[in-house]
Backbone as XML, in Angstrom:
<?xml version="1.0"?>
<chain id="A" units="angstrom">
  <residue number="1" name="UNK">
    <atom name="N" x="-15.232" y="55.683" z="-21.031"/>
    <atom name="CA" x="-16.494" y="55.331" z="-21.638"/>
    <atom name="C" x="-16.250" y="54.408" z="-22.835"/>
  </residue>
  <residue number="2" name="UNK">
    <atom name="N" x="-17.044" y="53.352" z="-22.918"/>
    <atom name="CA" x="-16.924" y="52.394" z="-24.003"/>
    <atom name="C" x="-17.715" y="52.819" z="-25.232"/>
  </residue>
  <residue number="3" name="UNK">
    <atom name="N" x="-18.730" y="53.639" z="-25.035"/>
    <atom name="CA" x="-19.572" y="54.054" z="-26.152"/>
    <atom name="C" x="-19.854" y="55.545" z="-26.017"/>
  </residue>
  <residue number="4" name="UNK">
    <atom name="N" x="-19.885" y="56.207" z="-27.146"/>
    <atom name="CA" x="-20.121" y="57.655" z="-27.122"/>
    <atom name="C" x="-21.573" y="57.957" z="-27.479"/>
  </residue>
  <residue number="5" name="UNK">
    <atom name="N" x="-21.936" y="59.159" z="-27.179"/>
    <atom name="CA" x="-23.295" y="59.613" z="-27.492"/>
    <atom name="C" x="-23.531" y="59.579" z="-29.000"/>
  </residue>
  <residue number="6" name="UNK">
    <atom name="N" x="-22.508" y="59.930" z="-29.770"/>
    <atom name="CA" x="-22.634" y="59.928" z="-31.227"/>
    <atom name="C" x="-22.903" y="58.507" z="-31.741"/>
  </residue>
  <residue number="7" name="UNK">
    <atom name="N" x="-22.269" y="57.520" z="-31.138"/>
    <atom name="CA" x="-22.497" y="56.130" z="-31.543"/>
    <atom name="C" x="-23.933" y="55.702" z="-31.218"/>
  </residue>
  <residue number="8" name="UNK">
    <atom name="N" x="-24.425" y="56.128" z="-30.070"/>
    <atom name="CA" x="-25.807" y="55.809" z="-29.697"/>
    <atom name="C" x="-26.768" y="56.476" z="-30.673"/>
  </residue>
  <residue number="9" name="UNK">
    <atom name="N" x="-26.516" y="57.734" z="-31.023"/>
    <atom name="CA" x="-27.355" y="58.434" z="-31.994"/>
    <atom name="C" x="-27.330" y="57.718" z="-33.344"/>
  </residue>
  <residue number="10" name="UNK">
    <atom name="N" x="-26.145" y="57.257" z="-33.750"/>
    <atom name="CA" x="-26.006" y="56.560" z="-35.031"/>
    <atom name="C" x="-26.821" y="55.262" z="-35.027"/>
  </residue>
  <residue number="11" name="UNK">
    <atom name="N" x="-26.717" y="54.482" z="-33.956"/>
    <atom name="CA" x="-27.465" y="53.230" z="-33.859"/>
    <atom name="C" x="-28.965" y="53.505" z="-33.819"/>
  </residue>
  <residue number="12" name="UNK">
    <atom name="N" x="-29.362" y="54.543" z="-33.106"/>
    <atom name="CA" x="-30.780" y="54.910" z="-33.050"/>
    <atom name="C" x="-31.283" y="55.297" z="-34.433"/>
  </residue>
  <residue number="13" name="UNK">
    <atom name="N" x="-30.470" y="55.994" z="-35.197"/>
    <atom name="CA" x="-30.852" y="56.368" z="-36.561"/>
    <atom name="C" x="-31.000" y="55.124" z="-37.432"/>
  </residue>
  <residue number="14" name="UNK">
    <atom name="N" x="-30.045" y="54.190" z="-37.316"/>
    <atom name="CA" x="-30.121" y="52.951" z="-38.097"/>
    <atom name="C" x="-31.361" y="52.140" z="-37.740"/>
  </residue>
  <residue number="15" name="UNK">
    <atom name="N" x="-31.734" y="52.167" z="-36.454"/>
    <atom name="CA" x="-32.910" y="51.430" z="-35.991"/>
    <atom name="C" x="-34.196" y="52.237" z="-36.183"/>
  </residue>
  <residue number="16" name="UNK">
    <atom name="N" x="-34.062" y="53.423" z="-36.749"/>
    <atom name="CA" x="-35.193" y="54.317" z="-36.978"/>
    <atom name="C" x="-35.936" y="54.645" z="-35.681"/>
  </residue>
  <residue number="17" name="UNK">
    <atom name="N" x="-35.147" y="54.946" z="-34.648"/>
    <atom name="CA" x="-35.706" y="55.323" z="-33.356"/>
    <atom name="C" x="-35.524" y="56.818" z="-33.157"/>
  </residue>
  <residue number="18" name="UNK">
    <atom name="N" x="-36.587" y="57.485" z="-32.782"/>
    <atom name="CA" x="-36.505" y="58.894" z="-32.423"/>
    <atom name="C" x="-36.351" y="58.967" z="-30.911"/>
  </residue>
  <residue number="19" name="UNK">
    <atom name="N" x="-35.200" y="59.446" z="-30.467"/>
    <atom name="CA" x="-34.930" y="59.492" z="-29.032"/>
    <atom name="C" x="-34.781" y="60.940" z="-28.588"/>
  </residue>
  <residue number="20" name="UNK">
    <atom name="N" x="-35.372" y="61.228" z="-27.437"/>
    <atom name="CA" x="-35.245" y="62.565" z="-26.863"/>
    <atom name="C" x="-33.853" y="62.711" z="-26.261"/>
  </residue>
  <residue number="21" name="UNK">
    <atom name="N" x="-33.526" y="63.923" z="-25.883"/>
    <atom name="CA" x="-32.220" y="64.203" z="-25.257"/>
    <atom name="C" x="-32.043" y="63.361" z="-24.002"/>
  </residue>
  <residue number="22" name="UNK">
    <atom name="N" x="-33.084" y="63.289" z="-23.196"/>
    <atom name="CA" x="-33.041" y="62.531" z="-21.943"/>
    <atom name="C" x="-32.835" y="61.038" z="-22.229"/>
  </residue>
  <residue number="23" name="UNK">
    <atom name="N" x="-33.535" y="60.533" z="-23.241"/>
    <atom name="CA" x="-33.398" y="59.112" z="-23.599"/>
    <atom name="C" x="-31.995" y="58.803" z="-24.118"/>
  </residue>
  <residue number="24" name="UNK">
    <atom name="N" x="-31.410" y="59.718" z="-24.884"/>
    <atom name="CA" x="-30.050" y="59.521" z="-25.388"/>
    <atom name="C" x="-29.040" y="59.436" z="-24.245"/>
  </residue>
  <residue number="25" name="UNK">
    <atom name="N" x="-29.170" y="60.327" z="-23.285"/>
    <atom name="CA" x="-28.258" y="60.332" z="-22.138"/>
    <atom name="C" x="-28.415" y="59.029" z="-21.343"/>
  </residue>
  <residue number="26" name="UNK">
    <atom name="N" x="-29.658" y="58.640" z="-21.098"/>
    <atom name="CA" x="-29.936" y="57.422" z="-20.339"/>
    <atom name="C" x="-29.421" y="56.197" z="-21.085"/>
  </residue>
  <residue number="27" name="UNK">
    <atom name="N" x="-29.688" y="56.099" z="-22.383"/>
    <atom name="CA" x="-29.272" y="54.950" z="-23.176"/>
    <atom name="C" x="-27.753" y="54.866" z="-23.277"/>
  </residue>
  <residue number="28" name="UNK">
    <atom name="N" x="-27.089" y="56.012" z="-23.399"/>
    <atom name="CA" x="-25.626" y="56.020" z="-23.455"/>
    <atom name="C" x="-25.055" y="55.454" z="-22.162"/>
  </residue>
  <residue number="29" name="UNK">
    <atom name="N" x="-25.602" y="55.859" z="-21.037"/>
    <atom name="CA" x="-25.132" y="55.342" z="-19.745"/>
    <atom name="C" x="-25.386" y="53.849" z="-19.600"/>
  </residue>
  <residue number="30" name="UNK">
    <atom name="N" x="-26.576" y="53.400" z="-20.004"/>
    <atom name="CA" x="-26.914" y="51.983" z="-19.880"/>
    <atom name="C" x="-26.043" y="51.119" z="-20.787"/>
  </residue>
  <residue number="31" name="UNK">
    <atom name="N" x="-25.863" y="51.546" z="-22.033"/>
    <atom name="CA" x="-25.019" y="50.774" z="-22.952"/>
    <atom name="C" x="-23.567" y="50.775" z="-22.503"/>
  </residue>
  <residue number="32" name="UNK">
    <atom name="N" x="-23.108" y="51.888" z="-21.935"/>
    <atom name="CA" x="-21.743" y="51.946" z="-21.422"/>
    <atom name="C" x="-21.552" y="50.954" z="-20.273"/>
  </residue>
  <residue number="33" name="UNK">
    <atom name="N" x="-22.545" y="50.842" z="-19.406"/>
    <atom name="CA" x="-22.482" y="49.884" z="-18.299"/>
    <atom name="C" x="-22.413" y="48.454" z="-18.830"/>
  </residue>
  <residue number="34" name="UNK">
    <atom name="N" x="-23.230" y="48.156" z="-19.823"/>
    <atom name="CA" x="-23.251" y="46.811" z="-20.401"/>
    <atom name="C" x="-21.912" y="46.495" z="-21.060"/>
  </residue>
  <residue number="35" name="UNK">
    <atom name="N" x="-21.401" y="47.427" z="-21.853"/>
    <atom name="CA" x="-20.131" y="47.186" z="-22.545"/>
    <atom name="C" x="-18.957" y="47.098" z="-21.570"/>
  </residue>
  <residue number="36" name="UNK">
    <atom name="N" x="-19.006" y="47.828" z="-20.474"/>
    <atom name="CA" x="-17.960" y="47.728" z="-19.453"/>
    <atom name="C" x="-17.975" y="46.347" z="-18.814"/>
  </residue>
  <residue number="37" name="UNK">
    <atom name="N" x="-19.159" y="45.806" z="-18.582"/>
    <atom name="CA" x="-19.282" y="44.462" z="-18.013"/>
    <atom name="C" x="-18.738" y="43.421" z="-18.988"/>
  </residue>
  <residue number="38" name="UNK">
    <atom name="N" x="-19.058" y="43.549" z="-20.264"/>
    <atom name="CA" x="-18.554" y="42.614" z="-21.268"/>
    <atom name="C" x="-17.029" y="42.708" z="-21.347"/>
  </residue>
  <residue number="39" name="UNK">
    <atom name="N" x="-16.492" y="43.907" z="-21.252"/>
    <atom name="CA" x="-15.041" y="44.082" z="-21.272"/>
    <atom name="C" x="-14.404" y="43.401" z="-20.064"/>
  </residue>
  <residue number="40" name="UNK">
    <atom name="N" x="-15.096" y="43.419" z="-18.929"/>
    <atom name="CA" x="-14.594" y="42.752" z="-17.738"/>
    <atom name="C" x="-14.530" y="41.232" z="-17.972"/>
  </residue>
  <residue number="41" name="UNK">
    <atom name="N" x="-15.506" y="40.701" z="-18.698"/>
    <atom name="CA" x="-15.504" y="39.272" z="-19.019"/>
    <atom name="C" x="-14.315" y="38.901" z="-19.917"/>
  </residue>
  <residue number="42" name="UNK">
    <atom name="N" x="-13.875" y="39.845" z="-20.751"/>
    <atom name="CA" x="-12.722" y="39.596" z="-21.619"/>
    <atom name="C" x="-11.441" y="39.383" z="-20.823"/>
  </residue>
  <residue number="43" name="UNK">
    <atom name="N" x="-11.403" y="39.832" z="-19.576"/>
    <atom name="CA" x="-10.210" y="39.682" z="-18.746"/>
    <atom name="C" x="-10.043" y="38.260" z="-18.221"/>
  </residue>
  <residue number="44" name="UNK">
    <atom name="N" x="-11.089" y="37.451" z="-18.290"/>
    <atom name="CA" x="-11.017" y="36.085" z="-17.780"/>
    <atom name="C" x="-10.128" y="35.218" z="-18.656"/>
  </residue>
  <residue number="45" name="UNK">
    <atom name="N" x="-9.385" y="34.309" z="-18.032"/>
    <atom name="CA" x="-8.544" y="33.370" z="-18.752"/>
    <atom name="C" x="-9.407" y="32.190" z="-19.184"/>
  </residue>
  <residue number="46" name="UNK">
    <atom name="N" x="-9.641" y="32.063" z="-20.464"/>
    <atom name="CA" x="-10.519" y="31.007" z="-20.967"/>
    <atom name="C" x="-9.812" y="30.076" z="-21.946"/>
  </residue>
  <residue number="47" name="UNK">
    <atom name="N" x="-8.493" y="30.105" z="-21.959"/>
    <atom name="CA" x="-7.741" y="29.287" z="-22.917"/>
    <atom name="C" x="-8.000" y="27.794" z="-22.714"/>
  </residue>
  <residue number="48" name="UNK">
    <atom name="N" x="-8.147" y="27.343" z="-21.470"/>
    <atom name="CA" x="-8.331" y="25.919" z="-21.199"/>
    <atom name="C" x="-9.794" y="25.520" z="-21.052"/>
  </residue>
  <residue number="49" name="UNK">
    <atom name="N" x="-10.713" y="26.415" z="-21.333"/>
    <atom name="CA" x="-12.134" y="26.114" z="-21.203"/>
    <atom name="C" x="-12.637" y="25.559" z="-22.537"/>
  </residue>
  <residue number="50" name="UNK">
    <atom name="N" x="-13.235" y="24.375" z="-22.463"/>
    <atom name="CA" x="-13.745" y="23.732" z="-23.664"/>
    <atom name="C" x="-15.057" y="24.402" z="-24.074"/>
  </residue>
  <residue number="51" name="UNK">
    <atom name="N" x="-15.193" y="24.772" z="-25.351"/>
    <atom name="CA" x="-16.453" y="25.371" z="-25.797"/>
    <atom name="C" x="-17.602" y="24.371" z="-25.643"/>
  </residue>
  <residue number="52" name="UNK">
    <atom name="N" x="-18.750" y="24.868" z="-25.224"/>
    <atom name="CA" x="-19.908" y="23.995" z="-25.035"/>
    <atom name="C" x="-21.125" y="24.598" z="-25.718"/>
  </residue>
  <residue number="53" name="UNK">
    <atom name="N" x="-22.088" y="23.742" z="-25.984"/>
    <atom name="CA" x="-23.351" y="24.217" z="-26.541"/>
    <atom name="C" x="-24.425" y="24.254" z="-25.471"/>
  </residue>
  <residue number="54" name="UNK">
    <atom name="N" x="-24.201" y="23.525" z="-24.361"/>
    <atom name="CA" x="-25.152" y="23.475" z="-23.263"/>
    <atom name="C" x="-24.396" y="23.598" z="-21.943"/>
  </residue>
  <residue number="55" name="UNK">
    <atom name="N" x="-25.070" y="24.110" z="-20.944"/>
    <atom name="CA" x="-24.443" y="24.258" z="-19.633"/>
    <atom name="C" x="-24.209" y="22.906" z="-18.972"/>
  </residue>
  <residue number="56" name="UNK">
    <atom name="N" x="-25.102" y="21.943" z="-19.241"/>
    <atom name="CA" x="-24.983" y="20.610" z="-18.657"/>
    <atom name="C" x="-24.841" y="19.590" z="-19.771"/>
  </residue>
  <residue number="57" name="UNK">
    <atom name="N" x="-24.002" y="18.610" z="-19.554"/>
    <atom name="CA" x="-23.835" y="17.555" z="-20.537"/>
    <atom name="C" x="-24.950" y="16.533" z="-20.358"/>
  </residue>
  <residue number="58" name="UNK">
    <atom name="N" x="-25.874" y="16.503" z="-21.290"/>
    <atom name="CA" x="-27.008" y="15.589" z="-21.209"/>
    <atom name="C" x="-27.005" y="14.728" z="-22.469"/>
  </residue>
  <residue number="59" name="UNK">
    <atom name="N" x="-27.030" y="13.424" z="-22.263"/>
    <atom name="CA" x="-27.110" y="12.508" z="-23.390"/>
    <atom name="C" x="-28.469" y="11.838" z="-23.386"/>
  </residue>
  <residue number="60" name="UNK">
    <atom name="N" x="-29.155" y="11.904" z="-24.518"/>
    <atom name="CA" x="-30.453" y="11.278" z="-24.695"/>
    <atom name="C" x="-31.374" y="11.558" z="-23.510"/>
  </residue>
  <residue number="61" name="UNK">
    <atom name="N" x="-31.878" y="12.763" z="-23.454"/>
    <atom name="CA" x="-32.739" y="13.191" z="-22.364"/>
    <atom name="C" x="-34.189" y="12.773" z="-22.559"/>
  </residue>
  <residue number="62" name="UNK">
    <atom name="N" x="-34.446" y="11.973" z="-23.587"/>
    <atom name="CA" x="-35.817" y="11.551" z="-23.855"/>
    <atom name="C" x="-36.208" y="10.398" z="-22.953"/>
  </residue>
  <residue number="63" name="UNK">
    <atom name="N" x="-37.436" y="10.359" z="-22.549"/>
    <atom name="CA" x="-37.935" y="9.270" z="-21.729"/>
    <atom name="C" x="-38.462" y="8.168" z="-22.632"/>
  </residue>
  <residue number="64" name="UNK">
    <atom name="N" x="-38.640" y="7.012" z="-22.070"/>
    <atom name="CA" x="-39.219" y="5.909" z="-22.817"/>
    <atom name="C" x="-40.697" y="6.191" z="-23.059"/>
  </residue>
  <residue number="65" name="UNK">
    <atom name="N" x="-41.198" y="5.794" z="-24.217"/>
    <atom name="CA" x="-42.625" y="5.932" z="-24.497"/>
    <atom name="C" x="-43.397" y="4.895" z="-23.695"/>
  </residue>
  <residue number="66" name="UNK">
    <atom name="N" x="-44.398" y="5.365" z="-22.998"/>
    <atom name="CA" x="-45.233" y="4.463" z="-22.216"/>
    <atom name="C" x="-46.692" y="4.802" z="-22.480"/>
  </residue>
  <residue number="67" name="UNK">
    <atom name="N" x="-47.499" y="3.788" z="-22.641"/>
    <atom name="CA" x="-48.933" y="3.993" z="-22.848"/>
    <atom name="C" x="-49.550" y="4.500" z="-21.546"/>
  </residue>
  <residue number="68" name="UNK">
    <atom name="N" x="-50.391" y="5.520" z="-21.652"/>
    <atom name="CA" x="-51.084" y="6.065" z="-20.496"/>
    <atom name="C" x="-52.525" y="6.350" z="-20.880"/>
  </residue>
  <residue number="69" name="UNK">
    <atom name="N" x="-53.359" y="6.436" z="-19.886"/>
    <atom name="CA" x="-54.744" y="6.818" z="-20.129"/>
    <atom name="C" x="-54.772" y="8.259" z="-20.614"/>
  </residue>
  <residue number="70" name="UNK">
    <atom name="N" x="-55.583" y="8.544" z="-21.608"/>
    <atom name="CA" x="-55.719" y="9.918" z="-22.076"/>
    <atom name="C" x="-57.062" y="10.470" z="-21.612"/>
  </residue>
  <residue number="71" name="UNK">
    <atom name="N" x="-57.262" y="11.747" z="-21.871"/>
    <atom name="CA" x="-58.521" y="12.385" z="-21.493"/>
    <atom name="C" x="-59.656" y="11.819" z="-22.330"/>
  </residue>
  <residue number="72" name="UNK">
    <atom name="N" x="-60.800" y="11.756" z="-21.722"/>
    <atom name="CA" x="-61.983" y="11.383" z="-22.499"/>
    <atom name="C" x="-62.350" y="12.571" z="-23.377"/>
  </residue>
  <residue number="73" name="UNK">
    <atom name="N" x="-63.151" y="12.338" z="-24.374"/>
    <atom name="CA" x="-63.570" y="13.414" z="-25.270"/>
    <atom name="C" x="-64.309" y="14.503" z="-24.486"/>
  </residue>
  <residue number="74" name="UNK">
    <atom name="N" x="-65.125" y="14.102" z="-23.550"/>
    <atom name="CA" x="-65.880" y="15.052" z="-22.732"/>
    <atom name="C" x="-64.934" y="15.912" z="-21.899"/>
  </residue>
  <residue number="75" name="UNK">
    <atom name="N" x="-63.907" y="15.295" z="-21.300"/>
    <atom name="CA" x="-62.933" y="16.045" z="-20.486"/>
    <atom name="C" x="-62.118" y="17.000" z="-21.362"/>
  </residue>
  <residue number="76" name="UNK">
    <atom name="N" x="-61.731" y="16.549" z="-22.551"/>
    <atom name="CA" x="-60.930" y="17.383" z="-23.441"/>
    <atom name="C" x="-61.705" y="18.619" z="-23.889"/>
  </residue>
  <residue number="77" name="UNK">
    <atom name="N" x="-62.985" y="18.473" z="-24.096"/>
    <atom name="CA" x="-63.808" y="19.590" z="-24.570"/>
    <atom name="C" x="-64.389" y="20.440" z="-23.448"/>
  </residue>
  <residue number="78" name="UNK">
    <atom name="N" x="-64.165" y="20.047" z="-22.207"/>
    <atom name="CA" x="-64.793" y="20.715" z="-21.067"/>
    <atom name="C" x="-64.469" y="22.204" z="-20.985"/>
  </residue>
  <residue number="79" name="UNK">
    <atom name="N" x="-63.250" y="22.626" z="-21.277"/>
    <atom name="CA" x="-62.870" y="24.034" z="-21.155"/>
    <atom name="C" x="-62.802" y="24.754" z="-22.492"/>
  </residue>
  <residue number="80" name="UNK">
    <atom name="N" x="-63.282" y="24.127" z="-23.547"/>
    <atom name="CA" x="-63.236" y="24.747" z="-24.869"/>
    <atom name="C" x="-64.190" y="25.934" z="-24.923"/>
  </residue>
  <residue number="81" name="UNK">
    <atom name="N" x="-63.766" y="27.055" z="-25.526"/>
    <atom name="CA" x="-64.670" y="28.190" z="-25.655"/>
    <atom name="C" x="-65.861" y="27.849" z="-26.560"/>
  </residue>
  <residue number="82" name="UNK">
    <atom name="N" x="-65.608" y="27.050" z="-27.599"/>
    <atom name="CA" x="-66.684" y="26.605" z="-28.494"/>
    <atom name="C" x="-66.405" y="25.161" z="-28.876"/>
  </residue>
  <residue number="83" name="UNK">
    <atom name="N" x="-67.433" y="24.357" z="-28.835"/>
    <atom name="CA" x="-67.321" y="22.968" z="-29.266"/>
    <atom name="C" x="-68.678" y="22.498" z="-29.758"/>
  </residue>
  <residue number="84" name="UNK">
    <atom name="N" x="-68.659" y="21.447" z="-30.551"/>
    <atom name="CA" x="-69.913" y="20.969" z="-31.129"/>
    <atom name="C" x="-70.311" y="19.592" z="-30.601"/>
  </residue>
  <residue number="85" name="UNK">
    <atom name="N" x="-69.748" y="19.201" z="-29.469"/>
    <atom name="CA" x="-70.050" y="17.901" z="-28.895"/>
    <atom name="C" x="-69.060" y="16.826" z="-29.306"/>
  </residue>
  <residue number="86" name="UNK">
    <atom name="N" x="-68.381" y="17.040" z="-30.423"/>
    <atom name="CA" x="-67.408" y="16.058" z="-30.896"/>
    <atom name="C" x="-66.007" y="16.636" z="-31.015"/>
  </residue>
  <residue number="87" name="UNK">
    <atom name="N" x="-65.928" y="17.928" z="-31.320"/>
    <atom name="CA" x="-64.615" y="18.545" z="-31.543"/>
    <atom name="C" x="-64.669" y="20.029" z="-31.201"/>
  </residue>
  <residue number="88" name="UNK">
    <atom name="N" x="-63.485" y="20.653" z="-31.212"/>
    <atom name="CA" x="-63.394" y="22.094" z="-30.992"/>
    <atom name="C" x="-63.964" y="22.811" z="-32.224"/>
  </residue>
  <residue number="89" name="UNK">
    <atom name="N" x="-64.626" y="23.922" z="-32.005"/>
    <atom name="CA" x="-65.117" y="24.735" z="-33.093"/>
    <atom name="C" x="-64.255" y="25.990" z="-33.161"/>
  </residue>
  <residue number="90" name="UNK">
    <atom name="N" x="-63.639" y="26.215" z="-34.334"/>
    <atom name="CA" x="-62.761" y="27.360" z="-34.510"/>
    <atom name="C" x="-63.215" y="28.144" z="-35.729"/>
  </residue>
  <residue number="91" name="UNK">
    <atom name="N" x="-62.831" y="29.429" z="-35.825"/>
    <atom name="CA" x="-63.229" y="30.225" z="-36.982"/>
    <atom name="C" x="-62.560" y="29.682" z="-38.262"/>
  </residue>
  <residue number="92" name="UNK">
    <atom name="N" x="-63.264" y="29.767" z="-39.361"/>
    <atom name="CA" x="-62.739" y="29.339" z="-40.645"/>
    <atom name="C" x="-61.746" y="30.386" z="-41.135"/>
  </residue>
  <residue number="93" name="UNK">
    <atom name="N" x="-60.542" y="29.944" z="-41.490"/>
    <atom name="CA" x="-59.504" y="30.863" z="-41.957"/>
    <atom name="C" x="-59.027" y="30.375" z="-43.314"/>
  </residue>
  <residue number="94" name="UNK">
    <atom name="N" x="-59.231" y="31.188" z="-44.319"/>
    <atom name="CA" x="-58.777" y="30.827" z="-45.667"/>
    <atom name="C" x="-58.118" y="32.036" z="-46.278"/>
  </residue>
</chain>
């Protein structure tokens, strides 16, 4: 076992979680499964693997700006829950 029940209880206390006996047993098993999987990943040889920030190497993924037709005011306001004929009407928040 990678994690003990006492460790799960300690983490639950730190997180201010009240867990029943059944939840403690279940959580201990689930966390043990997760930690066993992570330990399995540690067995992989990664010395020659270059660290990356993204799965795919993408350079300048932005498209060129192109002028396009936009919605008319009537179309933009068509699905608004409230509008005054010119703009959206929203509650005043101060």
